[in-house]
KOLMIVO-934076 format. One record per residue (C-alpha): residue number from 1; residue in three letters; x, y, z. Coordinates in steps of 0.2 Angstrom, whole numbers. Layout:
BEGIN
NUM/ALA/X/Y/Z;
...
END
This chain:
BEGIN
1/MET/-2/1/-1;
2/ALA/15/12/4;
3/GLN/17/25/-11;
4/TRP/29/35/-2;
5/LYS/30/54/-2;
6/ARG/50/59/4;
7/GLN/61/46/-5;
8/LEU/74/44/10;
9/SER/87/26/8;
10/VAL/88/15/22;
11/GLU/104/22/28;
12/GLN/100/40/30;
13/LEU/84/31/40;
14/SER/98/22/53;
15/GLN/103/39/54;
16/ALA/91/48/63;
17/GLY/93/35/75;
18/ARG/111/38/81;
19/ASN/113/44/99;
20/THR/96/40/104;
21/MET/85/26/112;
22/VAL/85/17/96;
23/GLU/104/14/93;
24/ASN/104/13/111;
25/LEU/94/-3/110;
26/GLY/102/-9/95;
27/ILE/89/-9/81;
28/VAL/93/-10/63;
29/ILE/83/-2/48;
30/GLU/82/-16/34;
31/ALA/73/-12/21;
32/ILE/59/1/13;
33/ASP/49/-8/0;
34/GLU/31/-4/-8;
35/THR/23/-15/7;
36/GLY/32/-7/22;
37/LEU/48/-4/31;
38/ARG/56/-16/40;
39/GLY/69/-15/55;
40/SER/75/-26/67;
41/MET/83/-26/87;
42/PRO/93/-40/96;
43/VAL/84/-50/111;
44/ASP/99/-47/122;
45/GLN/103/-37/140;
46/ARG/99/-20/134;
47/THR/82/-29/127;
48/THR/78/-42/140;
49/GLN/67/-40/156;
50/PRO/71/-48/173;
51/PHE/67/-65/169;
52/GLY/75/-66/151;
53/LEU/60/-62/140;
54/LEU/60/-49/128;
55/HIS/53/-34/138;
56/GLY/37/-29/130;
57/GLY/43/-10/131;
58/ALA/56/-14/120;
59/SER/44/-20/109;
60/VAL/33/-7/109;
61/ALA/48/5/106;
62/LEU/53/-6/90;
63/ALA/35/-3/83;
64/GLU/36/15/88;
65/THR/52/16/80;
66/LEU/46/8/63;
67/GLY/28/15/61;
68/SER/38/32/64;
69/LEU/49/33/52;
70/ALA/37/24/40;
71/GLY/26/39/44;
72/GLN/38/52/42;
73/LEU/40/44/21;
74/MET/23/50/19;
75/VAL/22/68/24;
76/GLU/27/84/17;
77/ASP/45/89/21;
78/ASN/37/104/30;
79/GLU/28/92/41;
80/MET/31/79/52;
81/VAL/24/64/62;
82/VAL/20/61/81;
83/GLY/12/48/90;
84/LEU/-6/50/99;
85/GLU/-7/33/105;
86/ILE/1/15/102;
87/ASN/-7/-2/108;
88/ALA/4/-19/109;
89/ASN/-3/-37/113;
90/HIS/12/-49/115;
91/LEU/10/-66/109;
92/LYS/23/-77/111;
93/ALA/40/-78/125;
94/VAL/57/-74/115;
95/ARG/76/-76/125;
96/ALA/86/-76/112;
97/GLY/91/-71/94;
98/ARG/84/-57/84;
99/VAL/65/-50/81;
100/THR/62/-42/65;
101/GLY/47/-30/62;
102/VAL/37/-22/48;
103/ALA/25/-8/49;
104/SER/13/-8/35;
105/ALA/-1/5/34;
106/LEU/-19/5/39;
107/HIS/-21/23/34;
108/VAL/-13/39/29;
109/GLY/-23/54/30;
110/ARG/-19/72/29;
111/ARG/-19/73/50;
112/THR/-19/55/54;
113/GLN/-9/40/49;
114/VAL/-14/21/58;
115/TRP/2/9/55;
116/GLU/1/-11/59;
117/ILE/18/-16/64;
118/ARG/20/-36/65;
119/ILE/36/-40/76;
120/SER/43/-59/73;
121/ASP/56/-70/80;
122/GLU/70/-77/68;
123/ALA/59/-94/64;
124/GLY/46/-81/57;
125/ALA/34/-84/73;
126/LEU/22/-69/78;
127/VAL/29/-62/95;
128/CYS/17/-46/95;
129/ILE/8/-36/84;
130/SER/5/-16/86;
131/ARG/-4/-4/81;
132/LEU/3/15/81;
133/THR/-9/31/76;
134/LEU/0/45/73;
135/ALA/-4/63/70;
136/VAL/3/76/54;
137/VAL/8/90/61;
138/ARG/18/108/54;
139/ARG/37/108/57;
140/GLY/43/121/67;
END
């Protein structure tokens, strides 16, 4: 569904995460295509909770990162997106490896956007499904 208004490379999107929580969590942007934006995150000491499982908050951080970056590609240069609401259903525990998220647009309007982010483990099993609502605002 995505018909990107802005053409940014994976490298440019990755640069946006430097010196932020995105970099601290090890989130990597991997691909942008007609279906959405894909990125991954390690399941390690940065992203697990005290019981050794992937922290739900880390999954939400990955989801919001991917959805917000994808949303930014759908607005004009003088606009930006900001999060209004995010929810997540955690479906499967992960102890190690990497998880991969794919952000796909459900609605792209002039004032709001809604993105679905599906996060899977290395075997392809669905770990978390999230929905992110963004507001489109003017920069400055």
